[in-house]
C-alpha positions in Angstrom: -0.3 0.0 -0.1 1.3 3.4 -0.6 1.8 6.0 2.1 -0.6 8.4 2.4 -0.2 11.8 4.3 -2.1 14.8 5.4 -2.3 18.4 4.2 -4.7 21.1 5.1 -6.9 18.2 6.4 -6.3 16.4 2.9 -5.1 12.9 1.8 -1.7 13.4 0.0 0.5 10.9 -1.3 4.0 10.7 0.5 6.9 9.9 -1.9 10.0 10.8 -3.4 9.2 13.0 -6.3 12.0 14.6 -9.3 11.8 18.2 -8.8 13.6 19.7 -11.8 14.8 23.2 -12.1 12.4 25.8 -12.9 15.5 27.5 -15.1 15.2 27.1 -18.9 18.3 25.8 -20.4 20.6 28.6 -21.9 21.0 28.5 -25.4 24.5 27.3 -26.7 25.5 28.4 -30.3 28.3 25.8 -30.2 26.3 23.2 -29.3 23.6 24.4 -31.8 26.2 24.5 -34.4 27.8 20.9 -33.6 23.8 19.9 -33.9 23.5 21.1 -37.0 26.3 19.6 -38.3 26.1 16.6 -37.3 21.9 15.3 -36.8 23.0 12.0 -35.5 23.9 14.2 -32.0 20.2 15.2 -31.5 18.3 12.1 -33.0 20.5 9.1 -32.8 22.0 6.9 -35.2 18.8 4.7 -35.7 17.1 7.6 -36.4 19.2 9.1 -38.6 19.6 5.8 -40.9 15.6 5.7 -40.8 15.7 9.4 -42.0 18.3 8.5 -45.1 16.1 5.4 -46.0 12.9 7.1 -45.9 14.5 10.1 -48.3 16.4 7.7 -50.3 12.6 5.7 -51.1 10.6 9.1 -51.4 13.3 10.4 -53.9 13.2 6.9 -55.6 8.7 7.2 -55.8 9.4 10.7 -56.7 11.2 9.8 -59.7 8.9 6.8 -60.7 5.9 9.6 -60.8 8.0 11.9 -63.1 8.8 9.0 -65.5 5.1 8.0 -65.4 3.9 11.2 -65.6 6.2 11.9 -68.4 5.3 8.9 -70.6 1.7 9.7 -70.0 2.4 13.0 -71.4 4.3 12.0 -74.1 1.6 9.4 -75.4 -1.0 12.1 -75.7 0.9 14.5 -77.2 1.9 11.8 -79.8 5.8 11.7 -79.6 
């Protein structure tokens, strides 16, 4: 059973809670520059590989659609 206590005549849970700082992180230009050059530092290796794969698949599909549209327009104009 969880520990409970009373505060202002109300039942409240007693426990250890992580309380972080309320101050926001200061912007760091060096870190931002590094992250813009090396996105793996932000997203991780797996996400970077997945993004590269997704971009390659999107480009391949775009090329396939472009080729199909080119063939369609070519057949309609009689070339």
